[in-house]
Structure formats: C-alpha cells, structure tokens
C-alpha positions in Angstrom: -13.9 -118.6 134.9 -15.2 -115.6 133.0 -13.2 -116.4 129.9 -14.4 -120.0 129.8 -17.9 -119.9 128.5 -18.3 -123.7 128.8 -17.5 -123.5 132.6 -19.9 -120.6 133.1 -22.8 -122.4 131.3 -22.1 -125.6 133.3 -22.6 -123.7 136.5 -25.7 -121.9 135.1 -28.2 -124.7 135.5 -31.2 -122.4 135.2 -30.0 -121.0 131.9 -29.8 -117.4 133.1 -27.1 -116.6 130.6 -29.5 -117.5 127.7 -32.1 -115.3 129.3 -29.9 -112.3 129.7 -28.2 -112.5 126.3 -31.6 -112.6 124.6 -32.8 -109.4 126.3 -32.8 -107.2 123.1 -34.8 -109.8 121.3 -37.2 -110.0 124.2 -37.7 -106.3 123.9 -38.5 -106.6 120.2 -41.0 -109.3 120.9 -42.5 -107.4 123.9 -42.9 -104.3 121.8 -44.7 -106.1 119.0 -46.9 -108.0 121.4 -47.8 -104.7 123.1 -48.6 -103.0 119.8 -50.9 -105.9 118.8 -52.7 -105.9 122.2 -53.1 -102.1 122.3 -54.8 -101.7 118.9 -58.3 -101.9 120.2 -57.8 -100.0 123.4 -60.4 -97.2 123.6 -59.6 -95.7 127.0 -59.3 -91.9 127.4 -56.0 -90.4 128.4 -55.8 -91.0 132.2 -55.0 -88.3 134.7 -52.9 -90.7 136.8 -51.3 -94.2 136.5 -50.7 -96.8 139.1 -48.5 -99.8 138.6 -49.1 -102.7 141.1 -46.5 -105.4 141.3 -43.8 -107.0 143.4 -40.1 -107.8 142.8 -39.2 -107.8 139.2 -42.7 -106.9 138.2 -42.7 -103.8 140.4 -39.3 -102.7 139.1 -40.9 -102.1 135.7 -43.1 -99.5 137.3 -40.2 -98.0 139.2 -38.2 -97.6 135.9 -41.2 -96.1 134.2 -41.8 -93.5 136.9 -38.1 -92.5 136.9 -38.1 -91.9 133.2 -41.2 -89.7 133.3 -41.0 -87.7 136.5 -43.4 -85.0 135.3 -46.2 -87.6 134.9 -48.3 -88.8 137.8 -47.1 -92.4 137.9 -47.3 -94.3 141.3 -45.9 -97.7 142.1 -47.5 -99.9 144.8 -45.8 -102.9 146.3 -48.1 -104.1 149.1 -51.3 -105.9 149.8 -53.2 -102.6 150.1 -54.1 -100.2 147.3 -54.3 -96.7 148.8 -57.8 -95.2 149.1 -57.1 -92.3 146.7 -56.6 -94.7 143.8 -60.0 -94.6 142.1 -61.8 -94.1 138.8 -59.4 -91.4 137.6 -56.5 -93.9 137.6 -55.4 -96.4 135.0 -54.2 -99.3 137.0 -51.7 -101.8 135.6 -51.7 -105.1 137.5 -48.3 -106.6 136.8 -47.3 -110.1 137.9 -45.0 -112.3 135.8 -46.3 -115.6 137.4 -49.8 -114.3 137.7 -50.0 -115.7 141.3 -48.3 -113.0 143.4 -50.6 -112.7 146.4 -49.9 -109.0 147.1 -50.7 -108.1 143.5 -53.9 -110.2 143.5 -55.0 -108.4 146.6 -54.5 -105.0 144.9 -56.3 -106.3 141.8 -59.3 -107.2 143.9 -59.4 -103.7 145.4 -59.1 -102.0 142.0 -62.0 -104.1 140.7 -64.2 -103.0 143.6 -63.4 -99.4 143.0 -64.2 -99.8 139.3 -60.8 -98.5 138.2 -59.6 -98.7 134.6 -57.4 -101.8 134.7 -55.0 -103.6 132.4 -53.4 -106.8 133.6 -50.1 -108.2 132.5 -49.0 -111.8 133.4 -47.9 -115.1 131.9 -51.1 -116.7 133.3 -52.1 -117.7 136.8 -54.8 -116.2 139.0 -54.3 -112.8 137.4 -55.3 -114.1 134.0 -58.3 -115.9 135.4 -59.5 -112.8 137.3 -59.0 -110.7 134.2 -61.0 -113.0 131.9 -63.8 -113.4 134.6 -64.2 -109.7 134.9 -63.7 -108.8 131.2 -60.5 -106.9 132.0 -57.9 -106.5 129.2 -55.1 -109.0 129.8 -51.7 -109.1 128.1 -50.4 -112.6 128.2 -46.6 -112.8 128.1 -44.3 -115.8 127.6 -43.7 -118.0 130.6 -40.6 -120.0 131.6 -38.2 -117.1 132.5 -36.9 -116.2 135.9 -39.2 -113.2 136.8 -36.3 -110.8 137.1 -35.3 -111.6 133.5 -38.8 -111.0 132.2 -38.4 -107.3 132.5 -38.9 -106.6 128.7 -42.3 -108.2 128.8 -43.3 -106.3 131.9 -42.0 -102.9 130.9 -42.6 -102.3 127.2 -46.4 -102.9 127.4 -46.5 -100.0 129.8 -44.6 -97.8 127.4 -46.5 -98.7 124.3 -50.0 -98.4 125.9 -49.2 -95.1 127.7 -47.8 -93.6 124.4 -51.0 -94.8 122.6 -53.1 -93.0 125.2 -50.9 -89.9 124.9 -50.1 -90.1 128.6 -46.4 -90.0 127.6 -44.7 -89.0 124.3 -44.2 -91.6 121.6 -40.8 -93.3 122.0 -38.4 -94.4 119.3 -38.5 -98.1 120.3 -36.7 -99.5 117.4 -33.7 -97.3 118.1 -33.8 -98.3 121.8 -33.5 -102.0 120.8 -30.6 -101.2 118.5 -28.8 -99.5 121.4 -29.4 -102.5 123.6 -27.9 -104.8 120.9 -24.9 -102.6 120.7 -24.5 -102.8 124.5 -24.8 -106.6 124.4 -22.1 -106.9 121.8 -19.6 -105.3 124.2 -20.4 -107.3 127.4 -21.7 -110.7 126.3 -20.1 -113.9 127.5 -18.0 -114.5 124.4 -16.1 -111.2 124.8 -12.9 -111.8 126.8 -12.4 -110.0 130.1 -9.8 -107.7 128.8 -12.3 -106.2 126.3 -15.5 -106.7 128.4 -16.4 -103.8 130.8 -19.0 -105.9 132.7 -16.5 -108.7 133.4 -13.9 -106.3 134.6 -16.4 -104.6 136.9 -17.4 -108.0 138.3 -13.7 -108.8 139.0 -13.3 -105.4 140.8 -16.3 -106.1 143.0 -15.3 -109.7 143.8 -14.8 -110.1 147.5 -16.9 -107.0 148.4 -20.4 -106.1 149.3 -21.8 -104.0 146.4 -23.3 -100.5 147.0 -24.9 -99.0 143.9 -25.4 -95.2 143.9 -27.8 -93.5 141.5 -29.8 -90.3 141.1 -33.0 -89.2 139.3 -33.9 -91.6 136.5 -31.2 -93.9 137.7 -32.6 -94.3 141.2 -34.7 -97.3 140.2 -31.8 -98.7 138.2 -29.7 -98.6 141.4 -32.4 -100.4 143.3 -32.8 -103.1 140.6 -29.1 -103.6 140.6 -29.1 -104.1 144.4 -31.8 -106.8 143.9 -29.9 -108.4 141.0 -26.8 -108.7 143.2 -28.9 -110.3 145.9 -30.5 -112.8 143.6 -27.8 -113.5 141.0 -24.6 -113.0 143.0 -26.1 -114.3 146.3 -24.7 -111.3 148.1 -26.0 -108.7 150.5 -26.1 -105.4 148.5 -27.4 -101.9 149.1 -28.3 -98.8 147.0 -28.1 -95.1 147.7 -29.6 -92.1 146.0 -28.1 -88.6 145.3 -28.6 -86.0 146.7 -30.3 -87.6 149.7 -27.2 -89.7 150.6 -25.1 -86.5 150.9 -27.3 -85.5 153.9 -26.7 -88.6 155.9 -24.8 -91.7 154.8 -21.7 -89.9 153.5 -20.8 -89.4 157.2 -20.6 -93.1 157.7 -17.6 -93.4 155.3 -15.1 -91.1 156.9 -14.2 -92.8 160.2 -15.0 -96.4 159.7 -12.3 -97.8 157.3 -12.1 -101.1 159.1 -15.7 -101.7 158.1 -16.0 -99.8 154.8 -13.2 -101.7 153.1 -15.7 -104.5 152.7 -17.8 -102.3 150.3 -17.4 -102.0 146.5 -19.2 -98.9 145.2 -20.7 -98.6 141.8 -21.7 -95.0 140.8 -24.2 -94.5 137.9 -23.3 -91.5 135.8 -24.9 -89.7 132.9 -23.4 -87.1 130.5 -26.6 -85.0 131.0 -26.4 -85.0 134.8 -26.9 -81.6 136.3 -23.9 -79.5 137.5 -25.0 -79.8 141.1 -25.3 -83.6 141.0 -21.9 -83.8 139.2 -20.3 -81.8 142.0 -21.9 -83.9 144.7 -20.7 -87.1 143.0 -17.2 -85.9 142.5 -16.9 -84.8 146.1 -18.3 -88.1 147.4 -16.0 -90.1 145.2 -13.0 -88.5 146.9 -14.3 -89.6 150.3 -15.2 -93.1 149.0 -11.9 -93.8 147.4 -10.1 -93.3 150.8 -12.3 -95.9 152.5 -14.1 -98.3 150.1 -12.6 -101.4 148.6 -13.2 -100.0 145.1 -15.2 -97.3 143.4 -16.4 -98.0 139.8 -18.3 -95.7 137.5 -20.8 -96.7 134.8 -21.5 -94.1 132.1 -24.1 -94.2 129.4 -23.9 -91.8 126.5 -26.8 -92.8 124.2 -29.0 -89.9 123.0 -32.3 -91.3 124.3 -33.2 -91.3 127.9 -34.7 -94.9 127.8 -31.6 -96.1 126.0 -29.3 -94.7 128.6 -31.3 -96.1 131.5 -31.9 -99.6 130.0 -28.3 -100.0 128.8 -27.0 -99.1 132.3 -29.5 -101.6 133.8 -28.4 -104.2 131.2 -24.7 -103.8 132.1 -25.5 -104.2 135.8 -27.5 -107.4 135.0 -24.5 -108.9 133.3 -22.2 -107.8 136.2 -24.4 -109.4 138.8 -24.4 -112.7 136.8 -20.7 -112.7 136.3 -20.1 -111.9 139.9 -22.3 -114.8 141.0 -20.4 -117.2 138.7 -17.1 -115.9 140.0 -18.3 -116.8 143.5 -19.2 -120.3 142.3 -22.9 -119.6 142.6 -25.7 -120.6 140.2 -27.3 -117.2 139.4 -30.7 -118.8 138.9 -31.0 -120.8 142.2 -33.7 -119.4 144.5 -34.7 -122.2 146.8 -34.8 -119.8 149.8 -37.5 -117.7 148.2 -39.5 -120.9 147.3 -39.2 -122.0 151.0 -40.8 -118.7 152.1 -43.6 -118.9 149.6 -44.4 -122.5 150.7 -44.5 -121.4 154.3 -46.9 -118.5 153.5 -49.2 -120.9 151.5 -49.5 -123.2 154.5 
C-alpha cells in the first residue's frame, strides 16, 4: 500500500495527502500573509498573551507556548475566558472555520473586557464579529481540514508577536527550508525502504500509539495523539517527561498482557538536558520489555522552531500512512459532524 501512490490517493477521498505535502508552501504563504496584515499594527508590547481556540486551532497556541516558555502565553480551550484575562492581555481568537462555539463565547467575553484582540479565521461568525467590532481580522484560506491548516493558524502568531517584540525575531525563511528538506525525506513518492515516516507507520501498525514528549515537545506529543485519532482512526495517548516517571511508568512493569498492545513513540532532541536524557534511557529499557515496539524520532536542526515543526511534520505523515495502512480514509470525520449537529439542535 505505502509504495503504491495511486492506491493511497484512491483511498484518500478528502485529499489529505495534497494538504500535508504542501505544508511548507502553506507556511510560506502564511508568513507572507501575516507580514502584510501586521504592517499597520500599532499595539504596544503586551505583558501577557492569550490564545483562544479548540482542536487544531488551539494546538497552534500550545506549540507557541512550548517554544517560548519564558513568556507569559496562556492557551484557553473552553467556553469561559478566566476572569484574570483583561486589558493587559493581547488575545488571539483563533478558529479555522470561524464558527467554533467555544471560541465565539471567549471572543464575546474578551470584547466585554475591552481586551486587545486579533482574530484569525477563514470566515464565519468570528469574521463577522471582528468586522462589526472593528477588530483586526486575519482571513486565511478555507477548504482545508482544520488540522492541516496549522501553518495559517500558527505563523500569524509568530510574525505579530515578533513585530510587537514580545518574542525575538525568527529566521522564518530558514525554517521553511528545513521543512522542505524534511518533506523530501518522507513524502509519498519516497519508497518505504528510504522513508522514515513509512517505516514508523509499519512498526506501529496493529498497536495503540503512545507518544512521549518533554518541554517544547509536550504540545507536539499531544498534537500527534490527536492526529492518530483523526487520521489513523485509532485510540492514542500522550505522556510527558518528567511527570510520567512519577506515575505511569509503574503501569508498564507487571502488565505485559495489556502493554503489548501499545506502540511507543519517543520524541528526542540533541539539546535535551542530561536529566531528561537519563530519564528517557531508563524508561526505554522498561518499555522495550513490555511494549509492542519503541520508536524514537530525533530532530537535529539548529533552530528550535525547525526542530519542533519538523518533528510534528514527520508525525503528521506517520498518522496518515498508518490510517491508509488500516484501510481508513484519513480525512473522514462523520462522527465529529454528527456531534456538531446534535449540539446545534
């Protein structure tokens, strides 16, 4: 299956493969779009930043917060915006569709508190509210599965916050170059024997994925869990070092009849601390005795954002390949649509 591109595309009725393969170009477009939209922003440097969004939109905030742990960046995924979020905050309202009810609710609360607000969506109620209230709105392209619109949801945050000097200026062109290099190694046309993402998918086939991360990779592990849910149509879980060493590691030692169902993916970094490295190496020895498989993903790019996004990109491909191996259309999401329809009624 994975070496037959025609068969993969035939199963991929929602064109997820096209969306994932064009990710670096989406990043380029999103960066330019954000640069144009941020030219006339005259806000002062904020003390704190809030990112309000659900699902794939909220993940953009999670990744941002993980990359800049020394900045006060908070991510909210709920109907309620905490009371402490007020005029000192720059609030990003992020919803790919523009119609996410939880995000709309937080938008309404931010308006009442007169927060500084920037909205990002492909249209919908979010755009209407932004125009009505004279809030800056960044309109992004529509037609993508929300989880594959990450570039358009993430890079406006980076560009705007760098312009406001809330974060340091980033070498965005070099980041895109690194993502293109990553794609060249794992895209559908590269055969399995030379394709790390396809080989990982084969190792995970028949297992329940557990993704383990730490620090800036904590949000990547969570996103990967969600991607395995949505693209592979599998239950999946994520765990974070060092917290998991205080609890869940004990669940692996005496339950082999159960743990053989799990395939573990460990996210690594050449700059990981010595203590994290020792924890991971110890945990790997335990996992290899009881899990179905243990796979590591390393990133060695010189830039933090490149390492994080390239790791995320590999896992996106893995989740799609695993879904196709299982005979699943990675873009199908009728169950989510059913729930939304029930809530509307």
